[in-house]
Backbone bond lengths (Angstrom), bond angles and torsions (degrees), N, CA, C in turn:
res aa  C-N    CA-C-N  psi(-1)  N-CA   C-N-CA  omega(-1)  CA-C   N-CA-C  phi
1 A - - - 1.445 - - 1.526 109.07 -
2 P 1.322 117.51 150.57 1.460 119.65 179.31 1.526 111.00 -62.83
3 G 1.291 115.66 140.33 1.456 120.63 178.64 1.516 113.97 90.97
4 D 1.347 117.53 -9.84 1.460 119.75 178.08 1.521 109.95 -74.31
5 I 1.294 115.44 147.71 1.456 120.69 176.66 1.524 107.63 -85.81
6 P 1.339 118.47 126.50 1.464 119.39 -179.94 1.520 110.45 -66.46
7 R 1.329 115.63 141.83 1.462 120.91 179.29 1.513 108.78 -98.17
8 C 1.306 116.13 137.13 1.454 120.34 175.48 1.523 107.58 -138.26
9 P 1.335 117.05 151.25 1.463 119.22 -179.82 1.525 111.18 -65.25
10 L 1.312 115.13 144.80 1.460 119.95 177.65 1.521 109.22 -79.15
11 S 1.277 116.55 131.30 1.458 119.46 173.63 1.524 107.39 -98.42
12 S 1.312 115.93 160.16 1.460 118.60 -179.60 1.528 110.64 -64.22
13 A 1.338 117.59 -28.48 1.464 120.18 178.16 1.525 110.58 -66.48
14 L 1.339 116.86 -41.39 1.458 120.63 179.25 1.522 110.53 -66.89
15 V 1.320 116.76 -41.61 1.461 120.68 178.62 1.519 109.58 -61.67
16 T 1.319 116.54 -39.92 1.458 120.75 179.24 1.519 110.86 -63.38
17 L 1.330 117.09 -41.30 1.459 120.18 179.84 1.523 112.06 -67.64
18 L 1.335 117.05 -34.55 1.454 120.76 -177.35 1.525 112.83 -84.14
19 S 1.300 116.95 -13.01 1.456 121.29 -176.30 1.526 110.78 -79.61
20 P 1.332 117.01 141.06 1.460 118.70 176.61 1.526 111.84 -67.54
21 S 1.325 116.95 -27.14 1.456 120.91 179.52 1.528 108.64 -133.53
22 P 1.336 118.08 92.11 1.463 120.96 -174.76 1.521 114.10 -57.73
23 S 1.313 118.40 -35.65 1.463 119.36 -177.76 1.523 111.14 -65.67
24 V 1.326 117.91 -36.20 1.463 120.99 178.47 1.524 109.90 -67.13
25 T 1.332 117.32 -40.78 1.459 120.99 179.93 1.517 110.71 -63.10
26 L 1.320 117.39 -46.50 1.461 120.26 -179.36 1.516 111.21 -65.59
27 L 1.319 117.40 -38.96 1.458 120.28 -179.76 1.521 111.68 -67.80
28 S 1.322 117.85 -34.02 1.460 119.81 -178.97 1.518 111.92 -85.86
29 L 1.321 118.52 -21.23 1.456 122.13 -178.40 1.523 111.77 -79.50
30 S 1.304 117.39 -42.31 1.457 122.05 -173.44 1.535 114.14 -62.64
31 P 1.338 120.62 -49.22 1.474 118.99 179.82 1.526 112.58 -63.95
32 G 1.314 117.10 -36.23 1.460 120.31 178.90 1.516 111.70 -66.73
33 R 1.327 116.19 -42.74 1.465 120.63 176.77 1.521 110.51 -59.43
34 R 1.325 115.77 -49.46 1.471 120.20 -178.58 1.521 111.30 -60.18
35 A 1.323 116.95 -41.35 1.465 120.59 -178.11 1.530 111.33 -66.09
36 L 1.333 117.54 -43.30 1.468 119.74 179.54 1.528 111.34 -68.46
37 L 1.326 117.64 -40.04 1.463 119.96 177.45 1.531 110.65 -64.73
38 A 1.323 117.36 -38.07 1.467 120.71 177.95 1.526 110.44 -65.11
39 L 1.320 116.92 -38.05 1.465 120.76 178.22 1.526 110.79 -62.22
40 V 1.322 116.93 -42.74 1.468 120.51 178.92 1.528 110.17 -69.08
41 R 1.327 117.47 -39.57 1.473 120.48 178.83 1.527 111.72 -62.85
42 R 1.318 117.09 -36.82 1.466 120.96 -178.38 1.520 113.04 -76.97
43 S 1.322 117.43 -14.74 1.463 119.65 -178.99 1.529 109.77 -68.72
44 R 1.306 115.79 163.06 1.459 121.68 -170.64 1.531 113.92 -58.99
45 H 1.296 118.22 -49.80 1.465 121.57 -178.10 1.521 112.30 -113.49
46 R 1.317 116.39 22.25 1.468 122.30 -176.98 1.521 111.54 57.35
47 Q 1.324 114.46 38.28 1.459 121.11 175.14 1.523 108.46 -148.23
48 V 1.325 115.50 145.79 1.461 121.95 -176.32 1.526 108.04 -138.72
49 P 1.342 117.86 137.88 1.472 118.83 174.85 1.532 110.69 -62.73
50 L 1.303 116.09 139.12 1.464 121.35 -178.64 1.519 111.13 -58.71
51 R 1.328 117.61 -41.98 1.471 120.14 -177.17 1.530 111.62 -63.74
52 E 1.339 117.00 -27.88 1.462 120.70 178.23 1.533 110.91 -67.79
53 L 1.316 116.60 -39.26 1.466 120.20 179.04 1.523 111.72 -76.09
54 Q 1.322 117.35 -37.26 1.461 120.30 -177.91 1.522 111.76 -66.81
55 G 1.312 117.47 -27.43 1.457 120.29 -178.95 1.512 113.61 -79.84
56 G 1.331 117.39 -12.78 1.457 120.56 -175.69 1.514 113.71 -84.89
57 K 1.323 114.00 169.33 1.460 120.52 176.38 1.522 109.30 -84.11
58 A 1.305 115.57 165.80 1.465 120.12 175.81 1.526 108.87 -65.87
59 P 1.324 117.57 142.12 1.463 120.60 179.58 1.525 111.11 -62.14
60 P 1.334 117.17 154.66 1.466 119.75 178.17 1.528 110.73 -59.69
61 G 1.294 116.38 138.07 1.457 121.40 179.76 1.519 113.51 89.12
62 A 1.323 117.41 -12.93 1.467 120.80 179.64 1.518 108.82 -94.03
63 Q 1.310 115.90 128.42 1.458 119.73 179.64 1.523 111.65 -94.34
64 L 1.325 116.50 -11.84 1.459 120.93 -179.73 1.522 109.05 -98.85
65 G 1.311 117.13 154.43 1.453 121.24 -177.33 1.521 113.25 -75.22
66 V 1.325 115.52 163.59 1.460 121.92 -179.84 1.529 111.86 -60.76
67 P 1.343 120.50 -43.44 1.470 118.61 179.07 1.529 112.82 -58.08
68 F 1.327 117.39 -40.40 1.463 120.14 178.82 1.521 110.59 -65.41
69 L 1.332 116.92 -44.03 1.463 120.62 -179.28 1.530 111.33 -64.46
70 L 1.343 117.03 -39.97 1.467 120.22 177.68 1.524 110.71 -64.01
71 H 1.315 116.19 -43.75 1.464 120.69 178.58 1.530 110.39 -60.87
72 D 1.313 116.28 -40.45 1.458 121.32 179.51 1.529 111.12 -65.71
73 L 1.333 117.85 -44.85 1.467 121.32 -179.59 1.528 111.71 -67.55
74 L 1.322 117.16 -36.37 1.464 120.09 176.38 1.528 110.62 -68.00
75 G 1.321 116.69 -40.91 1.462 120.83 178.60 1.516 112.70 -67.08
76 A 1.325 116.92 -33.39 1.464 121.54 178.27 1.528 111.07 -82.33
77 Q 1.309 117.46 -0.45 1.461 125.45 179.72 1.525 112.83 58.78
78 Q 1.327 115.89 33.90 1.458 120.22 172.88 1.525 110.22 -89.47
79 L 1.334 116.28 -21.31 1.459 123.32 172.43 1.518 107.98 -125.48
80 H 1.336 115.92 149.29 1.461 121.31 175.74 1.518 108.43 -119.89
81 S 1.315 116.42 140.19 1.456 122.15 176.79 1.524 108.33 -95.88
82 V 1.340 115.76 125.54 1.461 121.67 -179.19 1.528 107.67 -116.69
83 P 1.341 117.50 118.08 1.468 118.94 -179.70 1.531 111.16 -71.58
84 T 1.325 116.31 135.93 1.464 123.01 175.80 1.525 107.62 -135.54
85 P 1.338 118.29 163.88 1.467 119.77 177.89 1.534 113.14 -60.82
86 A 1.324 117.04 -28.71 1.466 120.73 -179.43 1.524 112.57 -85.65
87 G 1.314 117.68 -3.32 1.461 121.76 -177.80 1.514 109.67 122.74
88 P 1.323 117.24 167.02 1.463 119.80 -176.25 1.530 112.97 -66.74
89 L 1.326 114.89 142.70 1.461 122.73 173.11 1.515 108.07 -107.55
90 L 1.312 116.50 142.29 1.456 120.91 174.63 1.517 107.87 -103.20
91 R 1.326 115.90 123.55 1.457 121.86 179.99 1.508 109.60 -114.49
92 L 1.315 114.52 147.86 1.451 120.73 174.88 1.519 108.53 -67.63
93 A 1.310 117.28 135.22 1.467 121.10 -179.55 1.522 109.43 -67.31
94 E 1.309 115.61 143.57 1.467 120.95 177.01 1.522 108.46 -70.16
95 S 1.306 116.16 131.81 1.472 119.46 -179.81 1.498 110.69 -103.96
């Protein structure tokens, strides 16, 4: 609709620029990203239902919440969301 603000995924660079303390943001973002990517890698088919990840706690060492980390990984295209009848699946991006 006219007048709406376009939505775009947040990149870690943008988050760093908007953060009052960039070093804290980078330090808290990296362990959380690694932990969520490791969780998806360890899964059986390298895919995990979105609702399974959203219900969990933030990984140890991560100061940011799981929804923020998921949004960041999807925006960085390290994970892909695949719609299914049972709900979206998150798959590891092909490298």
